[in-house]
C-alpha positions as CSV (number, residue, x, y, z in Angstrom):
1,M,0.0,0.0,0.0
2,A,1.6,3.2,-1.2
3,N,-0.2,5.5,1.3
4,G,1.7,4.0,4.3
5,T,-1.3,2.0,5.7
6,P,-0.3,-1.5,6.7
7,N,-1.8,-4.3,4.7
8,P,-4.6,-5.9,6.9
9,N,-3.8,-9.4,5.4
10,V,-0.2,-9.2,6.7
11,I,-1.4,-8.2,10.2
12,I,-3.9,-11.1,10.2
13,Q,-1.2,-13.5,9.1
14,I,1.1,-12.3,11.9
15,I,-1.6,-12.6,14.5
16,N,-2.5,-16.1,13.3
17,R,1.2,-17.1,13.4
18,L,1.5,-15.9,17.0
19,K,-1.7,-17.8,17.9
20,L,-0.1,-20.9,16.3
21,V,3.0,-20.4,18.4
22,A,1.0,-20.0,21.6
23,R,-1.0,-23.2,20.8
24,L,2.2,-25.2,20.1
25,L,3.8,-23.9,23.3
26,A,0.8,-25.2,25.3
27,D,0.8,-28.6,23.5
28,R,2.4,-31.5,25.3
29,R,3.2,-33.3,22.1
30,V,5.8,-30.6,21.2
31,P,9.1,-31.4,22.8
32,G,10.0,-29.1,25.7
33,L,13.5,-28.3,24.5
34,L,12.1,-27.1,21.2
35,K,9.9,-24.6,23.1
36,V,13.0,-22.7,24.0
37,L,13.4,-21.3,20.4
38,P,10.7,-18.6,20.4
39,F,11.9,-17.4,23.9
40,A,15.5,-17.4,22.7
41,G,14.5,-15.0,19.9
42,L,12.7,-12.8,22.4
43,V,15.7,-12.8,24.7
44,Y,17.9,-11.7,21.8
45,L,15.5,-8.9,21.1
46,L,15.8,-7.7,24.7
47,F,19.5,-8.3,25.1
48,P,21.6,-5.1,24.8
49,L,24.3,-6.7,22.6
50,D,23.4,-7.4,19.0
51,I,24.9,-8.6,15.8
52,V,24.1,-5.2,14.2
53,N,24.1,-2.4,16.8
54,D,20.6,-0.9,17.5
55,F,22.1,2.6,17.2
56,I,22.4,2.1,13.4
57,P,19.0,3.3,12.1
58,V,16.8,0.6,10.6
59,L,19.5,-2.1,10.3
60,G,19.7,-2.5,14.0
61,Q,16.0,-3.1,14.3
62,I,15.9,-5.4,11.2
63,D,18.4,-7.8,12.7
64,D,16.4,-8.0,15.9
65,L,13.2,-8.7,14.0
66,G,15.0,-11.2,11.8
67,V,16.3,-13.3,14.8
68,L,12.9,-13.2,16.4
69,I,11.2,-14.4,13.2
70,L,13.9,-17.1,12.7
71,G,13.3,-18.4,16.2
72,V,9.5,-18.6,15.7
73,E,9.6,-20.1,12.2
74,T,12.3,-22.7,13.2
75,F,10.1,-23.6,16.2
76,I,7.1,-24.1,14.0
77,R,9.0,-26.1,11.3
78,M,10.7,-28.4,13.8
79,S,7.4,-29.1,15.7
80,P,5.7,-32.4,14.8
81,P,4.0,-31.7,11.4
82,N,0.8,-33.5,12.4
83,V,0.5,-31.3,15.5
84,V,1.2,-28.1,13.5
85,A,-1.4,-29.1,10.9
86,E,-4.0,-29.9,13.5
87,H,-3.6,-26.5,15.1
88,E,-3.5,-24.7,11.8
89,Q,-6.8,-26.4,10.9
90,E,-8.4,-25.4,14.2
91,L,-7.3,-21.8,13.7
92,L,-8.8,-21.8,10.2
93,T,-12.2,-23.2,11.5
94,G,-12.2,-21.2,14.7
95,Q,-12.2,-24.2,17.0
96,N,-10.7,-24.2,20.5
97,A,-10.2,-28.0,20.8
98,P,-8.3,-29.5,23.8
99,R,-4.6,-29.8,23.0
100,G,-2.0,-32.3,23.8
101,G,-3.7,-35.0,25.7
102,N,-5.1,-33.2,28.7
103,A,-5.7,-35.3,31.9
104,D,-9.4,-35.5,31.1
105,S,-8.9,-36.7,27.5
106,V,-10.4,-40.2,26.8
107,I,-9.2,-42.5,24.1
108,D,-11.7,-45.3,23.3
109,A,-9.9,-48.3,21.8
110,D,-9.7,-52.1,21.7
111,W,-6.4,-53.8,22.3
112,K,-5.1,-57.3,21.8
113,E,-2.0,-58.8,23.5
114,V,0.4,-60.3,21.0
115,K,3.1,-62.8,22.1
């Protein structure tokens, strides 16, 4: 948009990406160590030492944003694909389904012992 107004589609995509990250962070099926990645990007954003100094106009802020985006996107891509797809579908349909095998989840199944 030439008039300086942000594109609403981009803003909606960013909001949906952040919702996806929040859902994945709360999901028990996503490995705990992997959940460090978005927070590492956030720590870098807040840490006073940077790759490109923040005193350099624009470039200093772009590197902070780049590291934050890299942490978030790497977290999403390394999360189990079936879990990511499930949450993306729920976000598209507006569902707030239980995530990650809560204690009150029930799995109804038959089993057979094989020797």
